[in-house]
MIFITOR-403711 format. One record per residue (C-alpha): x, y, z. Coordinates in nm, 4 decimals. Each point is the difference from the previous one (the first is absolute). Layout:
BEGIN
> X;Y;Z
...
END
This chain:
BEGIN
> 0.0482;-1.5888;-3.6572
> -0.3785;0.0611;-0.0087
> -0.1722;0.2845;0.1609
> -0.0685;-0.1671;0.3383
> 0.3966;-0.0997;0.0189
> 0.1001;0.3501;-0.0715
> -0.2472;0.1518;0.2434
> 0.1169;-0.2405;0.2721
> 0.3815;0.0756;-0.0618
> -0.0859;0.3645;0.0131
> -0.1825;-0.0092;0.3343
> 0.2594;-0.2266;0.1695
> 0.2702;0.2307;-0.1098
> -0.1571;0.2910;0.1799
> 0.0000;-0.1914;0.3406
> 0.3612;-0.0075;0.1259
> -0.0875;-0.2736;0.2464
> -0.1092;-0.2433;-0.2775
> 0.2894;-0.0355;-0.2351
> -0.0468;-0.2638;-0.2791
> 0.2840;-0.1862;0.1226
> -0.1626;-0.1059;0.3144
> -0.3021;-0.1489;-0.1881
> 0.0533;-0.3827;-0.0685
> -0.1958;0.0182;-0.3121
> -0.0387;0.3226;-0.1862
> -0.2633;0.0894;-0.1195
> -0.2076;-0.2215;0.2158
> -0.2286;-0.2879;-0.1399
> -0.3096;0.2143;0.1048
> 0.0830;0.2482;-0.2521
> -0.0481;-0.2600;-0.3041
> -0.3443;-0.1438;0.1502
> -0.3204;0.1803;-0.0845
> -0.2266;-0.1622;0.2773
> 0.0316;-0.1652;0.3340
> 0.3301;0.1677;0.0752
> -0.1144;0.2869;0.2061
> -0.3388;0.0819;0.1497
> -0.0501;0.2259;-0.3108
> 0.0122;-0.1236;-0.3421
> 0.2377;0.2748;-0.1051
> 0.3680;-0.0156;0.1442
> 0.0893;0.3033;0.1971
> 0.3774;0.0611;-0.0096
> -0.0148;0.2700;0.2657
> -0.1567;-0.2439;0.2544
> 0.2387;-0.2744;-0.0997
> 0.2815;0.2192;0.0765
> -0.1354;0.1151;0.3350
> -0.0328;-0.3771;0.1004
> 0.3723;-0.0544;-0.0531
> 0.1894;-0.0026;0.3346
> 0.2856;0.2539;0.0196
> 0.3498;-0.1577;-0.0272
> 0.2056;-0.0564;0.3049
> 0.2596;0.2476;-0.1056
> -0.2463;0.2954;-0.0224
> -0.1314;-0.0752;0.3442
> 0.3709;-0.0329;0.1437
> 0.1028;0.3353;-0.1872
> -0.3032;0.1728;0.1453
> 0.0822;-0.0967;0.3819
> 0.3483;0.1074;-0.0683
> -0.1153;0.3247;-0.1374
> -0.2118;0.0905;0.3013
> 0.2707;-0.1260;0.2433
> -0.2005;-0.2785;0.1335
> 0.1971;-0.2970;-0.1478
> 0.1417;-0.1051;0.3415
> -0.3482;-0.0350;0.1524
> -0.1885;-0.1874;-0.2786
> 0.2161;-0.3428;-0.0248
> -0.2667;-0.1410;-0.2801
> -0.1134;0.1774;-0.3054
> -0.3503;-0.1629;0.0482
> -0.0710;0.2354;0.2756
> 0.0422;0.2991;-0.2263
> -0.2010;-0.1698;-0.2551
> -0.2845;-0.0296;0.2416
> 0.0373;0.3745;0.1040
> -0.0269;0.0870;-0.3754
> -0.3144;-0.2270;-0.0570
> -0.3167;0.2015;0.0569
> -0.3156;-0.1854;0.1009
> -0.1786;0.0875;-0.3136
> 0.2415;-0.2077;-0.1860
> -0.1835;-0.3234;0.1207
> -0.3049;0.0940;-0.2213
> 0.2193;-0.0037;-0.3047
> 0.1756;-0.3059;0.1198
> -0.2992;-0.2158;0.0588
> -0.1663;0.0888;-0.3273
> 0.3112;-0.1369;-0.1814
> 0.1338;-0.2812;0.2269
> -0.2912;-0.1232;0.2023
> 0.1785;-0.3244;0.0758
> 0.3324;0.1337;0.1372
> 0.0775;0.1122;0.3551
> -0.0573;0.3730;0.0520
> 0.3062;0.2178;0.0560
> 0.0298;0.1922;0.3429
> -0.0970;0.3751;-0.0210
> 0.0775;0.2848;0.2274
> -0.3455;0.0442;0.1308
> 0.0756;-0.0503;0.3789
> 0.3359;0.1512;-0.0315
> -0.1389;0.3213;-0.1596
> -0.2524;0.0304;0.2920
> 0.2620;-0.0416;0.2605
> 0.2319;0.2276;-0.1634
> -0.2672;0.2598;-0.0328
> -0.0658;0.0074;0.3568
> 0.3684;0.0170;0.0992
> 0.0620;0.2975;-0.2493
> -0.3018;0.1789;0.1392
> 0.1531;-0.0439;0.3656
> 0.3303;0.1211;-0.0835
> -0.1118;0.2908;-0.2142
> -0.2443;0.1146;0.2684
> 0.2243;-0.0279;0.2816
> 0.3002;0.1856;-0.1836
> -0.2169;0.2831;-0.1181
> -0.1916;0.0471;0.3336
> 0.3394;0.0165;0.1683
> 0.1582;0.2407;-0.2554
> -0.2989;0.2292;-0.0244
> -0.1778;-0.0241;0.3438
> -0.2437;0.2890;-0.0634
> -0.1165;-0.1285;-0.3394
> -0.3668;0.0020;-0.0187
> -0.1624;-0.3606;-0.0147
> -0.1526;0.0138;-0.3550
> 0.3316;0.1559;-0.1347
> 0.1929;-0.2746;0.1880
> -0.2151;-0.2683;-0.1780
> 0.0595;0.1789;-0.3453
> 0.3671;0.0063;0.0794
> 0.0167;-0.3741;0.0765
> -0.1770;-0.0705;-0.3187
> 0.2428;0.2119;-0.1987
> 0.2857;-0.1942;0.1466
> -0.1070;-0.3642;-0.0102
> -0.3310;0.0426;-0.2011
> -0.0863;-0.2246;-0.3083
> 0.1310;0.2630;-0.2417
> 0.3423;0.0444;0.1907
> 0.0207;-0.4012;0.0158
> -0.0631;-0.0181;-0.3721
> 0.2626;0.2571;-0.0656
> 0.2632;-0.1723;0.2142
> -0.0590;-0.3187;-0.1443
> 0.0634;0.1181;-0.3579
> 0.3037;0.1874;0.1257
> 0.1339;-0.3378;0.1354
> -0.0688;-0.1513;-0.3311
> -0.2614;-0.2358;0.0906
> -0.2177;0.0406;-0.3038
> 0.1332;-0.2773;-0.2174
> -0.0337;-0.2431;0.3053
> -0.3680;0.0757;0.0720
> -0.2432;-0.2675;-0.0702
> -0.3774;0.1390;0.0148
> -0.3186;-0.0130;-0.2027
> -0.2031;0.3012;-0.0560
> -0.3705;-0.0379;0.1046
> -0.3079;0.2267;-0.0287
> -0.1996;0.1338;0.2889
> -0.2899;-0.2395;0.1280
> -0.2618;0.0233;0.2759
> 0.2103;-0.1849;0.2345
> 0.3594;0.1230;-0.0917
> 0.1730;0.3014;-0.1032
> 0.1984;-0.0007;-0.3315
> 0.3611;-0.1019;0.0056
> 0.2417;0.2519;-0.1940
> 0.3651;-0.0546;-0.0636
> 0.0589;0.2887;0.2545
> -0.1767;-0.2060;0.2624
> 0.2143;-0.3033;-0.0731
> 0.3183;0.1908;-0.0127
> -0.0797;0.1479;0.3436
> -0.0169;-0.3582;0.1511
> 0.3769;-0.0577;-0.0677
> 0.1568;0.2560;0.2580
> -0.2682;-0.1076;0.2573
> 0.0902;-0.3618;-0.0522
> 0.3718;0.0668;0.0125
> -0.0486;0.1840;0.3414
> -0.1973;-0.3032;0.1338
> 0.2671;-0.2522;-0.1145
> 0.2860;0.2356;0.1710
> -0.2046;-0.0154;0.3329
> -0.0479;-0.4006;-0.0581
> 0.3673;-0.0915;-0.0841
> 0.1846;0.2654;0.2191
> -0.2010;0.2337;0.2514
> -0.2277;0.2935;0.0535
> 0.2930;0.2399;0.0161
> 0.1400;-0.1252;-0.3252
> -0.3389;0.0481;-0.1657
> -0.0148;0.3523;0.1537
> 0.3260;0.0861;-0.1559
> -0.0982;-0.1230;-0.3245
> -0.3267;0.2283;0.0093
> 0.2106;0.3088;0.1329
> 0.2452;-0.0521;-0.2899
> -0.2407;-0.0280;-0.2997
> -0.3019;0.1849;0.1248
> 0.0674;0.2412;0.2943
> 0.3054;0.1570;-0.1334
> -0.2052;0.1810;-0.2768
> -0.0823;0.3526;0.0174
> -0.3752;0.0707;0.0136
> -0.1378;0.3432;-0.0152
> -0.2276;0.0291;0.3085
> -0.0824;0.3700;-0.0240
> -0.2334;-0.0754;-0.3156
> -0.1909;-0.2384;0.2183
> -0.0879;0.2593;0.2666
> -0.3129;0.1934;-0.1088
> -0.1772;0.2483;0.2167
> -0.3637;0.1191;-0.0666
> 0.0376;0.3003;0.2529
> 0.3729;0.0172;0.1061
> -0.0731;0.3052;0.2263
> -0.2560;-0.1996;0.2058
> 0.2071;-0.3072;0.0184
> 0.3040;0.2118;0.1210
> -0.2275;0.1573;0.2599
> -0.1151;-0.3352;0.1378
> 0.3627;-0.1373;0.0118
> 0.1346;0.3133;0.1728
> -0.2819;-0.0220;0.2650
> 0.0794;-0.3794;0.0441
> 0.3621;0.0886;0.0896
> -0.1255;0.2855;0.2351
> 0.1767;0.2623;-0.1981
> -0.1377;0.3519;-0.0882
> -0.2359;0.0477;-0.2817
> 0.1763;0.0567;-0.3253
> 0.0168;0.3360;-0.1527
> 0.0769;0.0994;-0.3615
> 0.2539;0.2966;-0.0653
> 0.1042;0.1494;-0.3171
> 0.3824;-0.0311;-0.0268
> 0.0778;0.1245;-0.3670
> -0.1885;0.1428;-0.2727
> 0.0713;0.1463;-0.3463
> -0.2184;0.1257;-0.2969
> -0.3188;0.0388;0.1992
> -0.1546;0.2355;-0.2735
> 0.1656;-0.1710;-0.2776
> -0.1266;-0.3006;-0.2108
> 0.2292;-0.2606;0.1606
> 0.0008;0.0731;0.3709
> 0.1836;-0.2290;0.2358
> -0.0691;-0.0158;0.3878
> 0.1812;-0.2089;0.2578
> -0.1782;-0.0900;0.3094
> 0.1248;-0.1733;0.3131
> -0.2328;-0.1694;0.2591
> 0.1179;0.0409;0.3654
> -0.0763;-0.1589;0.3250
> 0.1066;0.2425;0.2506
> 0.3384;0.0686;-0.0864
> 0.0923;-0.3212;-0.1909
> -0.0763;0.0058;-0.3742
> -0.1671;-0.3174;-0.1139
> -0.0268;0.0430;-0.3622
> 0.0660;0.2269;-0.3041
> -0.1716;0.0317;-0.3431
> -0.0140;0.2365;-0.3015
> -0.2697;0.0646;-0.2661
> -0.1575;0.2480;-0.2126
> -0.2460;0.0991;0.2574
> 0.0001;0.0025;0.3799
> -0.2613;-0.2687;0.0124
> 0.2226;-0.2225;-0.2212
> 0.3068;0.0879;0.2026
> -0.1791;-0.0842;0.3421
> -0.1302;-0.3209;-0.1455
> 0.3419;-0.1214;-0.0983
> 0.1634;0.1136;0.3357
> -0.2442;-0.2055;0.2006
> 0.0473;-0.2976;-0.2398
> 0.3885;0.0479;0.0527
> -0.0427;-0.0092;0.3838
> -0.2095;-0.3181;-0.0139
> 0.2529;-0.1705;-0.2422
> 0.2945;0.0935;0.2467
> -0.1643;-0.1857;0.2856
> -0.1507;-0.3093;-0.1957
> 0.3285;-0.0458;-0.1962
> 0.2235;0.0098;0.3053
> 0.2625;-0.2527;-0.0225
> 0.1816;-0.2318;0.2585
> 0.3658;-0.0051;-0.0535
> 0.1143;-0.3056;-0.1814
> 0.2326;-0.1165;0.2608
> -0.2546;0.0161;0.2651
> -0.2690;-0.1884;-0.1535
> -0.1050;-0.3136;0.1865
> -0.2335;-0.2691;-0.1479
> -0.2259;-0.2445;0.1879
> 0.0865;-0.2759;-0.2183
> 0.3468;0.0245;0.1337
> -0.1038;-0.1899;0.3215
> -0.0785;-0.3132;-0.1923
> 0.2855;-0.2874;0.0266
> 0.2154;-0.0679;-0.2995
> -0.1301;-0.3496;-0.0627
> -0.0761;-0.1819;-0.3046
> -0.3635;0.0250;-0.1297
> -0.1798;0.0226;0.3404
> -0.0288;0.3105;0.2145
> -0.1440;-0.2336;0.2713
> 0.3158;-0.1824;0.0622
> 0.1790;0.1140;0.3233
> 0.3257;0.1954;-0.0860
> 0.1900;0.3122;0.1138
> -0.2253;0.2951;-0.0527
> 0.1301;0.3412;-0.1266
> 0.0065;0.3098;0.2250
> -0.2876;0.2569;-0.0657
> -0.0855;0.3063;0.1794
> -0.3619;0.1014;-0.0800
> -0.0121;0.3900;-0.0946
> -0.2644;0.2510;0.1282
> -0.3190;-0.0370;-0.1617
> -0.0645;0.2902;-0.2246
> -0.3420;0.1933;0.0188
> -0.2599;-0.1244;-0.2290
> -0.0563;0.1989;-0.3064
> -0.2725;0.2561;-0.0311
> -0.1480;0.0431;-0.3482
> -0.2891;0.2345;-0.0713
> -0.3096;-0.1965;-0.1066
> 0.1909;-0.3418;0.0098
> -0.3059;-0.1492;0.1810
> -0.1809;-0.0116;-0.3246
> -0.3275;0.1782;0.1262
> 0.0890;0.3386;-0.1467
> -0.0818;0.1203;-0.3364
> 0.3411;-0.0260;-0.1311
> -0.0031;-0.1982;-0.3262
> 0.2086;-0.3092;0.0024
END
């Protein structure tokens, strides 16, 4: 076995979706030719391995693994969901005369819109007082490209992915493996919507994405929490906030600790500690804002607007029985100090 054959066998062995048993002639005839076999003179074993179609057994196993075997009757649909549009560039270079395979370009676009809809309505219903900018960041954390890439790898879709890396050009952005992997969950969402209904696609997104725990406290940053708290208290018609020292220890030592509470009338809004009174007051104001913005609606009382869509196959405009929905009261708009962009606060 020469160097080209050994390299071909090693590369194919690393790809679980391309076992040598599924190849009719292994190594392929292109490996023995020097010219006119591929677009370049040198045979690329990695490109050849990426061009091979995943076996039907791996596709069926993937459908059973994610619990969607009853929805996808044909494994060709799953193969399409795992084929990124960048794969066509590699396919055209090596097989210009063969018909091009179907890609998930359109499915990923539809699935991305559906996932954004489901995530936005759920997070807004669960955290009605969340600021708009933080709401957008929370949606990206739940169904953004990084999360989609991570979920696709957890599903075991890595060996089934067909894609081609491309560099950045003037007209297009670079295509990385994470971008191609992120298209698989989006395509699956669109396929579930197409084959079943919009509620079924929503259940899929809630199961795999919205059930994850995301730290929203780290997304809330305040340039001046005392001023933001003052504006928020005035918006609700409450008494101006006042700071009170609750506890202290070691005032004249090297490690003092102060506990400060912020009150609006007789109601305590927040509490914080620090090595100085200023630090404790800052943390107390920040804690009061966190308590308001991170107020959660009980899970059993959450109602989603998408529940009004009829449970029909692949088309929300088809007449059908609509679900019941009672719109909640609109929460007051968020007030963030310097959020208009006209202040001197650095971005």
